[in-house]
N, C-alpha and C positions, 0 to 999 in steps of 0.2 A: 433572385434566382433561388429556387427551392433547394433544400439540402438533398443531394443525391450522392450515391456511392458508385465509384467506378473501380475496376480492377486494372491498375497500372501494370503493363507488362514487365516493367523494370523491377517490380516488387514481388514477382511470383517466383522467388527462389526457394521457397519451402513448400512442402505438400500442404494442401488446403488452399485457401484463397485470401489474399490481402487486399483490403479495400481502403480507399481514401476519398475524401470529399474535396470537391473543387470550390465549394461554398461552405460557410460555417453552419454548424448545428447549434442553434441558440447562441451564436456568437463565438463558438469554438470550432475551429477546424478539427476534424476527427478522423482517426484511423480505426478500422475494425479488422481483426484477423479471425477467420473461421478455420479451425484446424481440420485436418483430414478425418479426425475422429468423429466429427459431427456427421459426416456422410449425408449431407443435404442434397436432395434431388430437386433441382429448380423446377418451378411450375408443376409440381406433382399434382395429380388429380385423384388421389385416393382418399380424400376427405369426404365428409358428408355431402350428399347431393352433387358429387363430382367436383366440389371445390377443393382447392389446395388445403392440406391439413394445417391446423394451428400448431406452430412449433413451441415446445416448452424448453427453455434455454437455461443453461448455467452461464452466468455472465460475470466476468471480472473486469472492473473498471480501474485502469491504471492512471494514477495522478503523478506526473513526473516531477523531477526536481530541477536543479539549475543546469545551465550549459546545454540545453536542448533547443535546436533552431527550428524545429517543425516536426510534423508527424513522420515524414519519411526518414528524418534523421533519427527519431526515436525508435523506429522499426528496424533500421539498417545500420546506423553508425554508433548509436549510444551503447555504452558499456554495460547497461543493465540487461540487454539481450532478452527483452520480454517476449517477443515472438518466438524466439528459439526455445525459451522455457516452456511455453504452451505447447509447441510442437513436440519437444522431447518428452513432455509429461505423458503424451498419448491420451490425455483426458479430453472429454467433450466439453470444452469451455470456450465461449465466445469472448475474445479480448476486445474491449473498447477503450481507446486511448485518446482523450481530448488533448489538443495542444493548448496549454494554459499560458503560454508566453515564455520569454527567455530572460533569465538572469545570468549575467556573465561577469567574470573577473576582469577588471580594467587596470589593476596594479595593486600596490600596497601603500599604506600610509607610513608616517614617520616611525611608528611602533612596529611595523612589519605585519600589520593586520590587512587582510584582503579587502580591497574596495570593490563593491558589487554595483552593477548598473542593471536596471530593468526591474520587472516585477512579474509575479505569477498571479493569474486571475483566481481569487478565492471567493468571488461573489456570485458568479453565474450559477454555480451548482447549489448555492445556498438560498437564502431568502424564502419566499413563499413557494415551497415545492419546486425549487429550481432544479434539483436533481431529478425529480419525477418527470418534469417537462422535458429535460434533456434526454432521459432514457426513452421516453415516449417517442420523441422525434427520431432518435437513432434507430429504434426498432421499426418504425414506419419506413425509414429509408432502406433498412435491411430487407424488409418484406417486399418492397418494390424491386430491389435488385434480384431477389430470388424468384420473383414472379413477373418478368417483363411482359408488358401488354395486358396485365390484369388490372382492371379499373380500380377495384377495391380489394387488394390482396389481404389475406388474414394476417393480422399483426401478431408477431411472436409474443409469448408471455414469458416472464422471468420466473423460473422455478427456484433457483438459488442464486443469490447475489453476493459478490465480494467486492469490497473497496480495498485497493492496494495502493500504497504510495511509497516514494523513495525520497529521502533527503528533504529538500524544501517543499516537496509535495505534501508534507505533513499538515501545513496550514490549510491548503485546499481540501484535504480529507476531513479535517475538523469541520469545515464549512459544509462539505457535501453530505456528511452523515446527518446533518440537521435539516436537509432539504429533500429527503427521499420520498416524502408523502406516502403514497400507496405501496411503494417498493420497500418501505422499512420492514414490513412483515416478511419479505423475502431475503433480507440481509442476514447472512449466516455469520460472517466474520469480517473484521477489518484487519489488514496486514500492514504493519508499520515497519518499514525497512530503513533503519538508521535515520529516523526522522523526528525523534522526540527531543526537540529543543525546548527551551523554557516557554517561549511564546507569550502571548498576552494573558492576563488573568481571566479565568484560572489557568495555571500553567498546564503543560501537556499531561503530566502525571495525574493531576487532580481532575482534569477534563475527562480523560478516558476512564478513570476509575469510576466516575459517576455515569458516563454515557452508556457503558455496557449494561446498565440496569434496564435499558430499553429492550434487551433480549438477545442481542448478538454477542459474539466473543471477540476479544482483541488479542492478536498475536504480535508482539513487538520484538524486534531483533536489533541489537545495538552494537556500535563500535565505540572507540574512545571519545569521539566528539559528542555523542549523545548519551554517554554513560550516566551522567547525573540524573536526568529525568527518568531514564529507563530503570535505574536502580532504585530511585525513590518510588517509582510505580511498583517495582517488584516487592519492596518492603511493605508498601501499602497492601498489596495483594496478599502477602503473608500475615497481615495484621500486626506488623512490627513497627509501623511508622504512621504518623498522622499526615494530613494533607499539608502540613507545614514542614514535614521531614523530621519531626521530633520522634524519639523512641517511645514505643508502647511496650511496657513490661508489666505483666506478662502479655504476650500477643493476644489480640482480641478476636481472632478468627479470620478465615481466608475469603477472598473474593475469587471464586473459581472461574469466573468468566474472563479474567485477565491472565495472560501468559507472557512472560518476559524471558528472553533467552539471549545470552551473550553470542554475538555474531562470529561463531568460530567453527563448530562442528556440523556443517551442513550434511555430511554423509550420514551421520547418526540420525539426523532429522528425517532424511529420506528413508532410512531403514525403519522408522517408526519409533524412535526413542522419545521418551517423554520430554516435550519442549520446555517444561519447567525444571528439569533436572540439571540445573547449572553445575551441580557438583561433579558431573562427568568431565568437566574441563578444569576443575580445581577452582572455579570462580567463587563458589560459596566460601571456601576457606580464605581466599584472597580478600573477599569483602569483609570478613569477620575480624581479621588480624589488623590491629592498629599499626600505623606507621611508627617506626622507631622515633624516639624523642627528638633526635637530631634532624629529622625530616618534617617535623611538625611546625609549619610556619603559622603566622597569626591567623590566616584564613582557616586553616585546619583546626586550630585550637578553638576558635570561636564559631566554627561551622556547626550545622545541624547534624544529627545522627545520619541522615541520608547522604549529606555531603561528604562526611568522613568515610562512610562506607564506599562511596564511589571513588574517592581519592585512594582508598586502600587498594581497590581492584586495579585502577588505572596505573598505579605505580608498580604493579607486579605482573600484570597480565600481558602476554605476548599475542598481539592480533596478527592475522595474516597480512601479507602485502596486498595493497589495493583493497583494503577491508571495506571501504565505503561501497564500492561497486560489487565486490565479492558477496556482500550481504544481499544485494538486490538480485544478482544472478542466481546464487545458490539457494537462497531461502524462498524465492518465488517459485522455483521449480519444486523444491521439497514440499512447499505448502500446497501446491496444486495436486501433487501425488497424495498428500495426507488427506485433504478434504474430499477430493473427487475420486 
């Protein structure tokens, strides 16, 4: 069965149109939300020679994290509220959300650590232009939905592309950014919402510090569980740490394509505050002040400069309740308003 999009009446609770697939797009069941801001007229005939015009789209691809059971759940039940953010932003952005699989908690081990079952697909969008082929197929399906009965509808083009991910979606985003093919030139930014875990070598901080040299920018927002990699990346951005987390003194210069923000003051972000100004929450001072001697365990004493800096902040910084999903909800909305 070919990949086709339909408008499920049960999902049309927001202005605009919400589409889902009954069959997978290159192996991934997919949802697409077209907001009212797009103002698309289906089967329009004001293009050249009476043909429908070619659409130029702003596209955000969302790569979800754990505890998602499917596209409908991601659009309606998940606490990230990604459709709501696109709708509230009022921006002309097409949201594409592939279902990558489910990872869910099954209990805890003897040490109290969560036991996880399942996996997320981090291969389909990578490989030889995996992301490019996925986007091609999604845009073709969108063209067919917009132009029913047209044998060869004009396929939309991507004007600006964003990759966004939350939590465990960080691994798929690392993979996806390497498989974009012809769409790499349209990639403006990657948005990492509380997702910078250590990962495989190179670790997340080192990977993204190098990857932005392709021309796009990275905006990362972190909570307590991702503080180490995020702060290491922040210090590398400032020219204050090596890719091993060791201190550089004096600093060697900034990587201005990397932006790292503590996941706290979304209102300031929406109002246009500098996303690198961590001092407005006191985070800079919290990172710089060493822990009292009585709180310095063996790991702290022997740890790298980046590790100590992260421990300094985590011991002092108060994060909002539900910080993990707060970051996804609040900063996705703020980022849409900032970029578009």
